[in-house]
N, C-alpha and C positions, 0 to 999 in steps of 0.2 A: 228872778231867774236864776235856776239851778244849773250849774255847767255840768248837765248830765243829759243823755239820750241825744237828740239833735243839736245840742249846745256843748257836749262833751269836748269838743275839738278847742273850746275856750280853756279848758281845764290844764293845769300844769302837770296833770298825771296822764293826759293823753299823749300817746305815742307820736313822736315827731322827730326823725332823724335831721340834726342840723349841727353845723360846727360853731364853736364858740370859744374864743381864747385858745385856738389852736387844738382842741379836744372835740371829738365826736361826742354827741349826746343823743339820748333816745326819748328824752322827755325834758320839758323846762324845768321840772321840779329836780331833776338830777343836777342840771347846770346850777339852778339857784341854791341848793343846799351846798354844793361844793364851793361856790364863791364865798362862803360865809368864812372860809380860811384862805390863807396864802400858802399853806402847805401844798405844794405841786404833787407830791405823791398821793395824799389823801383825795384831792381833786380827781386824779386818774383813777384810783380806787373806786371812788363814788360813780364816776362814769361807766364802771364796768359792771356796777350792780343791776340784777335783772330787773327789778321792779321799782317804781317811783316810792312806793311805801317803805322801801328799805332806805332808799337815798333820804328821805324825810326822818327816819329813825335814826341814821348815822349823823344827819345834821345838827341833830340835838344835842350830840357829844363832842361836836368839834371845839377846838380853842378858836373862838370868835375873834376875826380880825379887829383891830383898832379903828373905831369910826363906821362900824358896820351899820348902825341904826341910821346914819345919814347916807349911808351907801346903798342900802338895800332897795329902795325904791329906782334910782337910775340903774342899778344892776339888773333887776327885774325888767325894766323897760327895755335894756339892750338885748337881754335874754328873749324876750318876746319878739322884738324886731328880727333878731336871727330866725327864731321859729318860723314867723310868718313870711319874712322875705325870701327864705330859702325853701319854702314849701309852697309852690303856686296854688295848690289845691285848698290849702287852709287859708290863704291869703284872700281867695275867691269866697270862701264861705264866711270869713270875717267880714269881707265887704257886702255880702248879701244880708248882713244884719241891718243894713241901712244905717239909720241914725237912732236906733233904739238903744235905751241906755242899758249898758252891760254892768250888771250888778252880780257878784258872786255870793248868792244866798246860800247860808249855811246854818247847821244846828251846833257847831262845835265851838261857839262863842268866839269865832274870830271876827272882830270888828275893826281891825286894821285893814287886812287884805280883802274883806268883803263885808257882809252885814248878817250878823246872826239873827235868825227868824224866831229863837226859842222864846218861850214866856218870860224868863229870866232876863233876856236881853231887849224885852220890846220897847224900852224906853232909850235904848242906845241908837244914836245915829248911825254909827259906822262910817269908817274912812272910805272903804271900797277902793283901796289902792290898785288892787289887781283889776277891776273893772275900769278904772280911770286909765291905767297904763294900756288896756286892751284897746279902749277907744281912741286913744292917741296913736296907736300903731294903725288902726282902722283908717284913722285921718292920714296918716303918713302913706299908706298904701293908696289911698283914694288920690293924693296929690301926686304919687309917682305916676299912676295911670294915666292922670291928666298931663303930666309932663312928657311921658314917653312918646306920644305920637308928635308933638311938637319938635323934640329932638331928632326924630326920624326924618321929618321934613327939612331940617337945617343940615343935615349930613349928606 
C-alpha cells in the first residue's frame, strides 16, 4: 500500500496539527525529524518550517542525540499517538482501515520504516516499522473506543 491518495493521511507528510513535547507541529515528519536532537532551539526551528520536505532535509544535518537508533521507534510511536489521538477525523480514518496490514510501500529503498518495491530491493523483507507503529495506534484507538462507553456508564 502506498500512503498516497485515500491513504495519504497515514503518511508522515500529511498535514495534521497536534502538540507533542510542548510544541505545535504541522506534520508528524516535522516532529520526528526535530526529535533526532536534544537542541530545543533546533526543534522550534524545525517546527516552523513550512513543508515536511524541509523538515526532512534539515533532519539529515542535525547532531543526532545519543541512543537515537534505540529511541527512534518509540519516538515515532508516541508522535503517531499524538497525531491520531488529537485529530478525531484521522483516528476515524485509521479505524476504518479495519485489520488490513498497513505497509508503507516505497521506491526510495527504505526497508526500515517501510518496504521498498523496486527491483533492486525485491529480495529484501523490510521491517515496515512505520506500518507496525500505525497498526499499534489503530489498536489503541479501537481499545479506547471500546473503553469510553464503559467509563461513561461508571461515572
